C-alpha positions in Angstrom: -0.1 0.1 0.0 2.7 2.6 0.5 3.8 2.0 -2.7 0.5 2.6 -4.2 0.5 5.9 -2.1 3.9 7.1 -3.4 3.0 6.7 -7.1 -0.4 8.3 -6.8 0.6 12.0 -6.0 2.7 12.1 -9.5 -0.3 10.8 -11.1 -2.8 13.5 -9.9 -0.7 16.5 -10.0 -0.9 17.3 -13.5 -4.8 17.6 -13.6 -5.0 20.6 -11.0 -2.1 22.3 -12.7 -3.4 22.4 -16.1 -7.3 23.2 -14.7 -6.2 26.3 -12.6 -3.6 27.6 -15.1 -6.5 27.6 -17.7 -8.9 28.9 -15.2 -6.5 31.8 -14.1 -5.6 32.5 -17.9 -9.4 32.6 -18.6 -10.3 34.8 -15.9 -7.6 37.3 -16.8 -8.5 37.3 -20.5 -12.0 37.8 -19.3 -11.2 40.7 -17.4 -8.6 42.4 -19.5 -9.5 41.5 -23.4 -13.1 40.5 -24.0 -15.6 39.4 -21.4 -17.0 36.5 -23.3 -19.3 33.7 -21.8 -17.0 31.3 -22.9 -14.1 32.6 -20.7 -16.4 33.0 -17.9 -17.0 29.3 -18.2 -13.7 28.5 -18.6 -12.6 30.6 -15.4 -14.9 28.9 -13.1 -15.4 25.3 -14.5 -11.8 24.2 -14.2 -11.2 26.0 -11.1 -13.7 24.1 -9.5 -12.2 20.7 -11.2 -8.4 22.0 -10.3 -9.6 23.0 -6.9 -11.0 19.2 -6.3 -8.0 17.8 -7.7 -5.9 20.0 -6.2 -7.3 18.7 -2.9 -6.5 15.2 -3.8 -3.0 16.1 -5.0 -2.2 17.7 -1.7 -3.7 14.6 0.4 -2.0 12.1 -1.6 1.2 14.2 -1.1 0.8 14.3 2.3 0.4 10.9 2.7 3.5 10.0 0.3 5.5 12.1 2.7 5.0 9.9 5.4 7.4 7.6 4.0 10.5 10.2 4.0 13.1 10.6 6.5 12.3 13.0 9.6 15.0 15.6 8.7 15.8 15.2 4.7 18.4 17.6 3.4 16.1 18.9 1.0 13.2 19.8 3.8 13.1 23.2 3.0 12.2 22.6 -0.8 9.5 20.1 0.6 8.1 22.7 3.2 7.9 25.1 0.3 6.2 22.6 -1.9 3.8 21.9 1.0 3.2 25.5 1.7 2.4 26.7 -1.7 0.2 23.6 -2.4 -1.9 24.5 0.6 -2.0 28.2 -0.2 -2.9 27.4 -3.5 -6.1 25.7 -2.2 -6.7 28.6 -0.3 -6.9 31.1 -3.0 -8.9 29.4 -5.4 -10.9 28.0 -2.8 -11.5 31.9 -1.5 -12.2 32.7 -5.2 -14.6 29.9 -5.6 -16.4 30.5 -2.2 -16.7 34.5 -2.9 -18.3 33.8 -6.3 -21.0 31.5 -4.7 -21.6 34.2 -2.1 -21.9 36.7 -4.9 -24.4 34.4 -6.6 -26.4 33.8 -3.4 -26.7 37.5 -2.9 -27.8 38.1 -6.4 -30.4 35.5 -6.4 -31.9 36.8 -3.4 -31.8 40.4 -4.9 -33.6 39.4 -7.9 -36.0 37.3 -5.9 -36.9 40.4 -3.9 -37.2 42.8 -7.0 -37.4 40.8 -10.2 -37.5 43.6 -12.7 -34.5 45.7 -13.8 -33.2 48.1 -11.2 -32.5 51.6 -10.9 -28.9 51.2 -12.2 -29.8 49.2 -15.2 -29.2 45.3 -15.8 -27.2 43.6 -12.9 -24.0 41.9 -13.5 -24.4 38.3 -14.7 -21.2 37.4 -12.7 -18.7 38.0 -10.1 -16.4 38.8 -12.7 -18.6 41.5 -14.1 -18.9 43.4 -10.6 -16.7 46.6 -10.9 -15.7 46.5 -7.4 -14.2 42.9 -7.7 -12.1 43.2 -10.6 -8.9 44.3 -8.8 -9.6 41.6 -6.0 -9.9 38.9 -8.4 -7.1 39.9 -10.5 -4.8 39.7 -7.7 -6.2 36.4 -6.6 -6.0 35.0 -10.2 -2.3 36.3 -10.4 -1.4 34.7 -7.0 -3.1 31.6 -7.6 -1.2 31.0 -10.8 2.4 32.1 -9.1 1.4 29.4 -6.5 0.5 26.6 -8.9 3.6 27.5 -11.0 5.9 27.5 -7.5 4.6 24.1 -5.9 5.0 22.6 -9.5 8.4 24.0 -9.6 9.6 22.8 -6.4 7.9 19.5 -6.7 9.9 19.0 -9.8 13.0 19.7 -7.9 12.3 17.2 -4.9 12.0 14.5 -8.0 14.7 15.3 -10.7 17.2 17.0 -8.1 16.7 14.8 -4.9 15.0 11.7 -6.4 12.3 12.1 -3.8 9.7 8.9 -3.9 11.3 7.9 -7.1 11.2 4.0 -7.3 15.0 2.7 -7.3 15.6 -0.4 -9.6 
């Protein structure tokens, strides 16, 4: 069973990396290039899938870590890898949670006053909310940077130190 755990982490990490970077890129394109519905979909769906996959990657990585020595020479890199992976989950989880809260508030407002308000058509998505633009931009950039940092340090653990690499 421990061998399966150490092989599970490298098998699942690629999906959240791809989904979360796609999500950040699509969100930034939506905000600063063209607010197209396709880009809005490519922001939120891959983010949700990447966040779930990221949770599985973090869990499998923490379980795989249990086979490592207590004070390895690569401990600082390992700690950065773990820290950036956990921070990445927090950042993208925060984005998903804030969007969910925004949708719930919007639904309640629409139920109370179903017509068009005094300020025109309400925004269709949290990405369209003028007050959220800078905040969302910062979180998308931070999230992408954390994905890259975590992946980079994970690659260093494998290719420089041979961590959890099967020996012939």
